[in-house]
C-alpha positions in Angstrom: 111.5 98.6 100.2 110.3 95.3 101.4 110.5 92.4 99.0 107.3 90.5 98.5 107.9 86.8 98.6 104.9 84.6 97.8 105.1 81.0 99.0 102.5 78.2 98.7 100.4 79.5 101.6 100.2 83.0 99.9 99.0 81.5 96.6 96.5 79.3 98.4 95.2 82.3 100.3 94.9 84.5 97.1 93.1 81.7 95.2 89.7 82.8 96.5 87.8 85.9 95.3 86.3 86.2 98.8 89.7 86.4 100.4 90.9 89.0 97.9 87.8 91.1 98.7 88.5 90.7 102.4 92.0 92.1 101.7 90.5 95.1 99.9 88.0 95.7 102.7 90.8 95.6 105.3 92.8 98.0 103.2 90.1 100.7 104.1 90.6 100.2 107.8 90.9 97.5 110.5 87.7 95.6 111.1 86.1 92.9 113.2 84.7 89.7 111.9 81.1 91.0 112.4 81.8 94.2 110.4 83.4 92.2 107.6 80.5 89.7 107.6 78.0 92.5 107.4 79.7 94.5 104.7 80.4 91.5 102.5 77.1 89.8 103.2 78.5 86.4 104.2 78.4 84.5 107.4 80.7 85.1 110.4 82.1 81.5 110.3 82.9 81.9 106.7 84.7 85.2 107.3 86.6 83.7 110.2 87.7 80.7 108.0 88.9 83.0 105.3 90.7 85.3 107.8 92.5 82.4 109.3 93.9 81.4 105.9 95.0 85.0 105.3 96.6 85.1 108.7 98.5 81.8 108.1 99.8 83.3 104.8 101.0 86.4 106.7 98.7 88.8 104.7 96.5 89.8 107.6 97.2 90.2 111.3 94.9 89.7 114.3 94.8 92.6 116.8 93.5 91.8 120.2 92.7 95.0 122.1 91.9 95.8 125.7 88.3 95.0 125.1 86.7 91.8 123.9 86.8 92.8 120.2 89.3 91.3 117.9 90.3 93.4 114.9 92.0 92.3 111.7 94.2 94.5 109.6 96.6 94.1 106.6 100.2 93.3 107.2 102.9 95.1 105.1 103.1 92.0 102.9 99.3 92.3 102.3 99.6 95.9 101.4 102.5 95.2 99.0 100.3 92.6 97.3 97.5 95.1 96.8 99.8 97.9 95.8 103.1 96.6 94.4 104.0 99.9 92.7 103.5 102.1 95.8 107.0 101.4 97.1 108.4 102.3 93.6 106.5 105.6 93.6 107.8 106.5 97.1 111.4 105.7 96.1 111.2 107.7 92.9 109.6 110.7 94.6 112.2 110.8 97.4 115.0 110.4 94.8 113.5 113.2 92.8 113.4 115.5 95.8 117.0 114.7 96.7 118.3 115.5 93.2 116.2 118.7 93.2 117.7 119.9 96.5 121.2 118.9 95.4 120.7 120.9 92.2 119.5 124.0 94.0 122.3 123.8 96.5 124.9 123.4 93.8 123.5 126.3 91.8 123.6 128.5 94.9 127.2 127.5 95.5 128.1 128.1 91.8 126.5 131.6 91.9 128.3 132.5 95.1 131.7 131.4 93.6 131.0 133.7 90.6 130.4 136.7 92.8 133.0 139.4 93.3 133.9 138.2 96.8 134.8 134.7 95.5 137.0 136.3 92.7 138.9 138.3 95.3 139.3 135.2 97.5 140.7 133.2 94.5 143.1 136.0 93.6 144.3 136.3 97.2 144.8 132.6 97.7 146.0 131.9 94.2 143.6 128.9 93.9 141.7 128.0 90.9 138.3 126.7 91.9 136.8 124.5 89.2 133.2 125.1 88.5 130.9 122.8 86.6 128.0 125.1 85.5 126.0 122.3 83.9 126.0 120.0 87.0 123.1 121.9 88.5 121.1 121.6 85.3 121.9 117.9 85.1 120.7 117.4 88.6 117.5 119.3 87.8 116.9 117.1 84.7 117.4 113.9 86.7 115.0 115.2 89.3 112.4 115.9 86.6 112.9 112.5 85.0 112.3 110.7 88.3 109.3 112.8 89.0 107.8 112.0 85.6 108.3 108.3 86.1 106.6 108.5 89.5 103.7 110.3 88.0 103.5 107.7 85.2 103.3 104.9 87.8 100.6 106.7 89.7 98.5 107.3 86.6 98.9 103.7 85.5 97.8 102.5 89.0 94.7 104.6 88.8 93.7 103.1 85.4 94.2 99.6 86.8 92.0 100.2 89.8 
């Protein structure tokens, strides 16, 4: 998860409603100055001036292709500013999946050890295998909690937008 650090340039770049609207437009897809000017109904020189400030702040990057067109798109820093909770949601969902898989694997192992074959093996080897029957349930509960927190963040983000 990349940490978003806002320095003076970033604050100056975000001080304009037009630049914030440019960030939102570039979130949809990469665009040229002409496309941005047309969609936002402002002049090309004004768009170019705003884009240069956003580039200096590291929120937008300039993409020069093989052709004469120059595209602009959001950097990761720009995306993190628009969606600060997105990284949290991804982390929570991946943790939830990891705990769910661990819980399933533990429950399968626990059931196998309780089977007749495992009992014969323990009697033959004389080992006492310790089982924690509630560990699988605990892993499932942790998974469900992380999943609920991720859903909460997602719903909260929709209400804000």
